[in-house]
N, C-alpha and C positions, 0 to 999 in steps of 0.2 A: 372601447372603440368598436364601431360597427363595420369598418372597412378592413380589408386585408392590408397588412403592413408590409409593403414591398420596398425593396432597395433598387437603385438605378444608377446608371452611368451614361453621361452624354458623350457622343463621339462626333468628331468633325467640326467644321466651322460654318460654312455657308450651306452645305447640304447635310444637315445633321441627322443622326438617328439616335434613338434612346434604347439602351440595353437594360432590360428589367430583370432583376434577380428574384427568383421565386423559391421559397422554401417548399417542402412537401405540402401538397394540398392548397397552396396559395394560388390565387387566380387574378388575372388582369383582364380587363375588357378593352376592346378597341374597335374602331370603325372597320368595316369590311374593306379589304384592299390595302390596309396599312402595314401588314406583316412584311418584315424583311427576312428574318431567319429565326430559327428556334432550335434548341437542343432536343435530343431524343427524350422520350418519356413525358413530353409536354403534349397534352391532348387539346384539340380544338373542338368547340361546339358552337353552333349557330343558335342564337336565342332571340326571342321577341324582346324589344326594349333594351334595357341596360342591365337586367338581372339584379337590381337593387331590391332590398327588402321592403321598401315603401311603395311598391307598385300594387300591393294587394295580392290576395291569394287567388289561385286558379287561373284559368285561361283568360277570363275577362280582364283581370288586373294586368296581365302581361300584354294583352291586346291594347289596352288603354295606354300603357307605357310606350308601346311601339307606335301607336297612332300619334302621340306627341312628337315623336321623331320625324314622322312623315310631314307634319306641319312645317317643320324647319327645313324641309327639302332633303333630309338625310334618308338613308336606307331604312327599310322596315326592320331590318335585322342588325344585330351586333354579334361580335365573335368573342367568346371567352377562351382564354389560354390557361390551362391548369397544370401544375406540376404533379404528375402522378408517380414520380420516382421517389427514391429514398434519400437523395441528396439535393443540393442546390442546383437549379437549372436556370437557363437564360433564354429570353425571347426578346427580339429587337423589332422596333417599329421605325419606319423611315418617314422623313418629311416629304410631302407630295410635290413641293417646289422649293426653290432657294429661299432660305430664311433661317429662323431660329426656333428651337423647341424650348418652351418655358415650363419648368416644373412648378407646380403650385400645390402647396400643402394646405388643404382646405381647413384643417384644424387651427391654423394660424390666421385664418381670414373669416372668422365667424361662421364657418361652415358653408359659405356660398360665394360663387364666382359667376358673373354674367359675361358671356363671350359671344363673338360672332358665330353664326350657325355652322360655319365650315372650319372653325379653329380647333375643335376638339380632336385629339389624336388617340389618347389611351388614358386609362385610369385604373386604380385598384378596384377590385370588385367590391360593390357596396356603394360606390359613388353614383348618385342619381343624375341622369342626363335628361333634363326636362326642357320646358318652354318658358320663356320670359316675355310676356306681353307688355308692351309699353302702354302707358296710361292714355296717351293721345293717339287716336287711330290715324290721324294725319301723318304721323311719322312713317307709317307703313306704306302709304300711298305715294308720299313725296320724298321720303328720306332715303329711298333706295335700299340700304342695308339695315335700316334702323328699327323697323317695327317688330319683327320676330327675331329674337335672339335666344341662344341656349343658356340654361342655367345649370351649373354643376353644384350639387349639394352633397354634403357628407363630412367626414372627418379624415379622409385619406388623401393620397397623392393623385393628382390629375396632370396630364401633359397637354399643353396647348401649343399649337403651331402658329407662327407669324411669318409674314413675308418680308424679306430684306432685313433691315436692322430693327431691333425691338428697343423701345424706350419706355422705361418705367417712371411714372410721375406720381409723386405723393402730393395730393391736394389737401390744403389746410381748410378748416371750417370757413365756408363762405367764398373760398377761392374758386374761380371759374376757368374752364379751359374749353376752347372751341376746336373741334377735330373734324376733319373730313370723315364722313360716315364710313367709308371703306377702310380708313386707316385705324379705326378703333378696333382693337383686338379683344380686350377684356377689361373688366372693372370689378371692384368689390361691391357687395350688395348694398353698402351704405352710400354709394355715389348716386346723386340725383341726376337723372338722364332725361334730356329733352331734345327736340329738333327745332332748329332756329333758321328762319329764312334769311338769306344774304341779300341785303338791300341793294338797289341799283340795278336797272335793267341791263346796262352794259356789262356789269360784273357777271350777271347771270348768263347772258348770251355769249359773251366773248372772253370771259375770264378763264375758261377751260377747267375750272375747279368745281363745277356744279353749282347749284343754287341753295343747297342746304348744308348746315353744319350740325354735328352732334354737340350740344352744349352740356358739359359735365360740371357739376357743382360738388365741392368737397363738404365734409371730409371724406377721404377714401383714397384708394390706389387705382391708377389707370395704366394700362399697357397699350402703347401705340406702335403700329408697324409702318415702316417707310415704303413698302411695296405691296399693296393689296393685290391679290391674284387677279381681280377684275381689271385693274389698271394694267398689269402685265399682259393679260390676255388681249386687251383692246389694242395695245401697241403691236403685238405679234399679228393680230388679225389685220390691222391697217397696213402692215408691211407686206402682206401676201400679194403676189403679182396680179392674181385674178381679181383682187379687191381694189385695184387701183393704187397700190402702194408703190414705193420706189423700188423698181426691179433691179437697178444697178447697184446702189449702195457702194459705188466705187470699185466693185469687183469686176470679174471678167464678163458677167452678164450684161453690164452696162456697155461694154465694148461691142458685143453682138447686137445690142439694141441700136447702137449708133449706125452700124452698117445696114441694118434693116430699114432704116428711115429713108 
């Protein structure tokens, strides 16, 4: 195996965090800002890219790896956490919003997972975090979340975060599933992925669900989330008073509004 073999434990239900157990000199990589807590003797280091061995040697190879992450909208840097002590140590990473953390053993998935660009949370050192371009460029311009996705490659553990409830679906050969582009969390590399236009002008303009679906064809495994962060953020934004949302919501603010009219 090329990846560090880490152990882990999930805590919580709707606001989960993952506790990773590191043996001496074992390392885990994570997005900047994902750290919750860590034991003494664990050292942090900021690196270009993901620190995987397939980036190539020298500064240029590291810069290319970091550049791929910038394309997906992520930070130029990642953080490594290494156990420099003599015994087992623990480091924990928290979910950024309500949902579930999904551990994925890449060695059981033909070494590759394709996921939303903001779904990756942490992984064993050696897992490569790259870019997955869709074959049809129209998916990028019209599919919203569909064109540029991340790919996780290697033979180690990776942790992916999803909003709300996570649903795992096994697709049989030739079986198709249409998913809202924002609700697609991840899929195995053997799933055929495309963007499909939703017919009917009324559906597109008034249906409230957008005008494009991700069409997934089996065989393979798909993970779907019930609450994409973009959907959650749009609801919160719409409810802000200065944005014309409902100020009262049945609370005391609504009483004051009544007297001010």
